[in-house]
C-alpha positions in Angstrom: 76.7 78.2 106.2 78.0 79.4 102.4 75.9 80.6 99.6 73.8 83.8 98.8 71.9 83.6 102.2 74.8 83.0 104.6 76.6 86.1 102.6 73.6 88.6 103.4 72.9 87.0 106.9 76.8 87.8 107.5 76.5 91.9 105.8 77.9 90.7 102.6 76.4 91.8 99.7 76.8 89.9 96.4 77.2 91.9 93.3 77.6 89.2 90.2 75.3 88.3 88.0 75.7 84.5 86.6 74.0 85.3 83.6 75.9 88.5 82.2 78.7 86.8 83.4 78.8 83.8 80.6 78.3 85.5 78.1 81.5 88.3 78.6 83.5 85.8 80.2 82.3 82.7 79.2 81.4 79.4 80.7 84.1 77.6 82.4 84.8 81.1 84.3 80.7 81.2 85.2 81.1 78.0 86.3 84.4 78.7 88.2 83.1 82.0 90.0 79.9 80.0 91.2 81.9 76.7 92.6 83.4 79.4 94.9 80.7 81.2 95.6 79.3 78.1 97.2 81.9 77.0 99.3 82.0 80.5 100.8 81.6 80.8 103.9 81.2 84.7 104.7 81.3 84.7 108.1 84.9 82.5 108.2 86.0 85.5 106.0 85.1 88.3 108.3 86.7 86.6 111.2 90.4 86.3 109.0 89.3 89.5 107.3 89.7 91.7 110.2 91.8 90.3 112.4 95.3 92.3 110.6 93.1 95.5 111.8 93.2 96.1 115.2 92.8 99.9 115.2 90.0 100.8 112.6 87.4 98.8 111.4 87.6 99.8 108.5 88.1 98.0 105.3 91.1 99.8 103.7 91.2 97.8 100.7 89.5 95.2 97.8 90.7 92.1 98.9 91.1 89.9 96.1 89.4 86.0 96.7 90.1 84.1 93.8 91.7 85.0 90.1 90.5 83.6 86.9 92.5 84.2 84.4 92.3 88.3 84.3 89.8 88.5 86.7 89.1 88.3 89.7 86.9 87.5 92.8 87.3 91.0 95.0 85.4 91.5 98.3 85.6 95.2 99.0 83.5 97.8 101.5 80.3 98.9 100.3 79.9 102.1 101.7 83.8 103.3 101.2 84.7 105.9 104.0 81.5 105.3 106.6 82.3 103.1 109.1 80.0 100.5 107.7 81.5 97.0 107.2 79.1 95.7 105.1 81.3 94.5 102.3 80.2 93.5 98.6 81.8 90.2 96.4 82.3 91.7 92.7 84.4 90.6 90.0 86.1 92.3 87.8 89.8 93.0 86.3 92.7 94.1 88.7 92.6 98.0 89.1 95.8 98.5 91.6 93.4 99.5 94.4 93.9 96.3 96.2 97.2 95.8 98.3 100.0 93.8 96.9 101.0 92.3 100.3 99.1 90.4 103.1 95.6 91.2 102.2 96.1 89.0 99.2 93.9 85.9 100.4 94.3 84.3 97.2 96.9 82.2 98.4 94.8 81.4 101.2 91.2 79.9 100.5 91.9 78.2 103.9 90.5 81.6 105.1 87.3 81.8 103.2 86.7 78.6 101.0 85.2 75.2 102.9 87.4 72.6 100.8 90.5 74.5 102.0 90.1 74.9 105.9 91.8 71.9 106.8 94.7 73.7 105.4 94.9 76.0 108.0 97.3 73.5 110.3 99.6 73.7 108.1 99.7 77.1 107.2 100.0 77.3 111.2 103.2 75.5 111.0 101.5 72.3 111.9 102.9 69.0 111.7 102.1 65.0 112.9 98.8 66.3 113.0 99.0 69.2 115.6 100.2 72.4 115.9 103.6 73.6 117.3 102.8 73.4 121.1 100.2 71.6 121.7 98.6 68.4 120.8 95.9 67.5 118.7 93.4 67.8 122.1 94.8 71.5 122.6 97.0 70.4 125.7 100.2 71.8 125.8 103.5 70.2 125.3 106.3 69.8 127.6 109.8 71.3 126.0 111.6 68.1 126.6 109.3 66.8 123.6 110.0 70.2 121.6 111.4 69.7 118.0 112.5 72.4 115.1 109.4 74.0 114.8 108.7 75.1 118.3 111.8 75.5 118.8 112.1 78.1 116.0 109.1 79.8 117.4 111.2 79.9 120.6 114.1 81.5 119.1 112.3 84.2 117.6 110.3 85.4 120.6 113.4 85.3 122.3 114.7 88.1 119.6 117.7 85.6 118.7 117.2 86.4 114.7 120.4 84.0 113.6 119.2 81.0 115.8 115.5 81.0 114.5 116.8 81.7 110.6 119.6 78.5 110.9 117.0 76.0 113.0 114.8 76.8 110.0 117.7 75.7 107.4 118.9 78.6 106.6 122.3 79.6 105.8 122.7 82.6 108.1 126.6 84.1 107.3 125.6 86.0 104.4 121.8 87.7 105.9 124.0 88.5 108.8 125.8 90.5 106.7 122.7 92.8 105.8 121.3 93.3 108.8 123.2 97.4 108.3 121.9 97.2 104.6 118.1 99.0 105.7 115.3 99.7 107.7 112.9 96.9 106.1 115.5 94.0 106.0 116.6 94.8 109.9 112.8 94.5 110.7 112.4 91.1 108.2 115.0 88.9 110.0 113.5 89.9 113.6 109.8 90.1 112.5 109.0 87.3 114.7 105.9 86.6 113.1 107.0 85.4 109.6 106.9 81.6 109.7 110.6 81.0 108.5 109.5 76.8 107.7 106.4 78.2 105.1 109.0 80.4 103.3 111.9 77.6 103.3 109.5 75.5 101.7 107.7 78.3 99.0 111.2 78.9 98.1 111.7 75.1 97.1 109.3 74.3 95.6 110.3 77.2 93.1 113.1 75.3 92.5 114.9 78.9 91.7 115.5 82.3 93.3 112.4 84.3 94.6 112.0 87.5 96.2 110.9 87.4 99.6 108.9 91.1 99.9 110.5 93.2 102.9 107.7 95.9 102.0 106.3 98.1 99.4 110.0 98.4 97.3 112.4 96.1 99.1 113.0 92.1 98.3 115.1 89.8 99.9 116.6 87.6 97.1 116.8 83.4 98.0 117.7 80.5 96.6 117.7 76.8 97.7 121.7 76.1 97.6 123.2 72.7 96.3 123.0 71.2 100.1 119.0 72.3 100.0 119.8 75.4 102.7 118.2 79.0 101.8 121.1 81.5 100.5 120.9 85.3 99.6 121.8 85.9 96.7 122.7 89.2 95.7 122.2 89.4 91.8 118.6 91.0 90.3 116.5 87.9 90.3 112.9 88.5 87.9 111.2 85.6 89.2 107.2 85.6 91.1 107.7 86.5 95.1 106.6 84.3 97.6 103.1 85.7 98.6 102.9 87.6 101.5 100.3 85.7 102.8 102.6 81.9 103.4 105.6 84.1 104.9 102.9 84.9 108.4 101.3 82.8 110.6 98.0 83.2 111.0 97.2 85.3 114.1 94.6 82.6 116.0 97.7 80.3 116.5 99.5 83.4 118.0 96.9 84.7 120.5 95.9 81.1 121.6 99.5 80.2 122.0 99.8 83.2 123.9 96.9 82.4 126.2 95.2 85.7 124.4 92.1 84.1 122.9 90.3 80.6 124.4 89.7 77.6 122.9 86.3 77.6 123.1 86.5 81.1 121.6 87.8 80.3 118.0 85.6 80.1 114.9 84.6 76.4 115.0 85.9 75.7 111.1 88.9 77.6 112.3 89.4 75.4 115.6 88.5 71.9 113.1 91.2 72.8 111.7 93.9 73.6 114.4 92.6 71.4 116.9 91.4 68.5 114.7 91.7 65.7 118.1 88.7 68.8 119.5 86.9 68.9 116.2 82.9 69.2 116.0 82.8 70.4 119.7 83.5 74.4 118.5 80.7 76.4 119.0 82.1 79.6 118.2 82.6 82.6 119.9 79.6 82.9 123.0 77.5 85.8 122.5 78.8 88.5 124.6 77.3 89.6 127.7 75.5 92.6 128.2 77.6 94.1 131.3 75.5 97.0 133.0 77.4 96.5 136.1 76.9 100.0 138.1 80.1 102.3 138.4 81.6 103.3 141.3 82.7 107.0 140.6 84.6 109.0 143.6 82.7 112.4 144.6 83.0 114.8 146.6 86.1 112.5 148.3 83.8 109.2 149.0 83.2 107.0 146.7 79.9 105.8 145.7 77.6 103.8 143.3 77.0 105.7 140.2 73.1 106.4 140.5 71.9 105.0 144.4 70.8 108.0 144.7 73.8 110.0 146.7 72.9 113.0 144.5 68.8 114.2 143.8 67.6 115.5 140.2 67.7 119.2 141.2 71.3 118.7 142.1 72.2 116.9 138.5 70.0 119.9 137.0 71.7 122.8 139.1 75.1 121.6 138.6 74.4 121.3 134.4 73.2 124.5 135.0 76.3 126.2 136.5 78.2 125.0 133.8 76.2 126.2 130.9 76.3 129.9 132.7 79.9 128.9 132.6 81.0 127.2 135.8 83.7 124.6 136.9 83.9 121.7 134.9 81.6 119.1 136.3 82.9 116.3 138.3 82.4 112.8 140.1 79.1 111.9 139.4 78.0 114.8 137.7 80.8 114.1 134.9 80.4 110.5 135.0 76.5 110.8 134.3 76.7 113.8 131.8 79.8 112.1 129.9 77.2 109.3 128.5 75.7 112.5 126.8 78.1 114.1 125.5 81.9 112.8 125.1 83.2 116.6 125.8 82.9 115.7 129.3 85.2 113.5 131.3 83.9 109.8 131.6 84.5 106.8 134.0 86.8 104.2 132.1 83.7 101.5 132.7 81.6 103.6 131.2 83.8 105.1 127.8 84.2 100.8 126.9 80.6 100.2 127.5 79.7 103.0 125.0 82.4 101.8 122.5 81.4 97.6 122.4 77.6 99.0 121.7 79.1 101.2 118.9 81.1 98.6 117.4 77.9 96.1 117.7 76.3 99.2 115.6 79.2 99.4 113.1 78.9 95.4 112.4 75.2 95.7 111.7 74.4 93.7 115.6 71.0 94.7 116.1 70.5 91.7 118.4 73.5 92.6 120.5 72.3 96.0 120.5 69.1 95.2 121.9 70.2 93.2 124.7 72.1 95.4 125.8 68.7 97.3 125.8 67.0 94.6 127.7 69.5 94.6 129.6 69.8 98.3 131.8 71.9 100.4 129.2 71.1 104.0 129.5 69.7 104.5 125.8 70.5 108.3 125.6 74.1 108.1 124.9 76.4 109.7 122.0 79.7 109.0 120.3 82.6 111.2 119.9 80.6 112.4 116.5 77.7 113.3 119.0 75.2 109.9 116.7 72.4 109.1 119.2 71.6 105.2 118.4 68.8 106.1 116.4 71.8 107.6 114.4 74.0 104.3 114.9 71.0 102.1 113.8 71.6 103.1 110.1 73.4 100.1 109.6 71.4 97.3 110.8 69.4 94.9 108.3 66.8 94.3 111.1 66.6 97.5 112.7 62.7 97.0 114.1 63.7 95.8 117.5 66.1 98.7 118.7 63.5 101.5 116.7 60.8 99.3 118.7 62.6 99.7 122.3 64.1 103.2 121.5 61.0 104.6 120.8 59.7 103.8 123.8 62.4 105.4 125.1 62.0 108.5 123.6 64.8 108.7 121.3 64.6 111.8 118.7 64.6 110.7 115.5 65.4 114.5 114.9 68.6 115.1 116.5 71.6 116.3 115.1 75.4 114.9 115.7 78.1 117.9 115.3 78.2 118.0 111.8 74.4 118.6 111.7 73.3 115.7 110.4 69.5 114.4 111.6 69.3 109.8 111.7 67.8 110.0 108.4 70.3 112.3 107.2 73.2 109.7 108.1 71.7 107.1 107.3 71.4 108.2 104.0 74.7 109.6 103.4 76.4 106.9 105.4 75.2 103.6 103.6 72.6 103.0 105.5 70.2 99.9 105.1 67.0 100.2 103.1 65.0 99.0 106.3 66.5 101.4 108.7 66.0 104.4 106.4 62.0 103.1 106.4 62.2 102.6 110.6 63.5 106.3 111.2 60.4 107.2 108.1 58.0 105.4 110.1 59.6 106.7 113.6 58.6 110.4 112.6 62.1 111.0 110.5 61.3 114.6 108.5 61.8 113.3 104.8 62.7 117.5 104.3 65.9 116.7 106.2 67.2 115.4 102.5 67.2 118.1 100.8 
């Protein structure tokens, strides 16, 4: 699905005015931008955009998607410095905020442009119509049938950088002398994610010396020798760098080959490209099934299921009262129950992961997933590490109605405060909440005076 409707559904705002672009930058630029937007798959863009950011839900930089002379079509956070993952497409001149390396996508259109998705196979090192280590239908190749690409990657996996570079057609001896020259050079030579075949192809494509970036300020100059082997040259050279995005294998390939990502969970366009023998059979990642399985807790020396009637409500109130008066920390069932509402209290790992999943759904604006969790029996009275309730977290839902209806029935307080003193309404307004969420909170009884 492409176009403006798809962008809205995927949480991407299109901040582009075709008439203004035509008037200020000419018909050619306007038509090129419109053509790219027609073929932009926002769900595919999201799939690739956050793949290298496992430690955070925030997009830290603006990412160029296409270049038109001095202008760039860029995707960036709609609400920077907030947890919101809503994105925005803009056309502007480079301002230096975009990351100069791997996050630039103008050289990786296969990651967002439906016209180029077939090129993902080549970017993953594919040859003869299949990925290294796999057949076109996803079966594993026996080691006896491995050729050059598989053996290069196997050498990288084994940490044998010299063998990997040699098998890829590089002159190793000059590179070997660089090992002691600095951290970035050492890291680059040993990096198992670098696609050495792509680096070699890029160097040969330039037909002369190029710089392969190793970090923010260090480059490894390479050139093609008379025998078509890539060699290190020490003289400073001015030609452009090999784009970093061409020097790394897309992470999907490594996840699949290591068994960390099942084939059926690939994005449909990614699956069709990487396994052409299975094209048309990919439906994308299945909707997550809410897991509200009762949690077992060790309490007073006995393992039992949380909430199985082992403790009465009166016992729970007594323990909470004693804790509020300065008594001993809560333990066992009492701590597990209280921890769901207060993350400062010990909480079983299963409940912590459950809470994290729900929070990620909220940050991604996935209202149906949260509604499914509530329907499956999730206790709606959770609080995250900032003391935010589910009413705070619905700020980023584009269609919050179904969730609000369930939270209203559960009796959540629309005036509850988080640890920063923010009500759900003020949180939504200051943290990039959707207009629909703000209206829903007002309808629920949020106090407009909280905005003063």
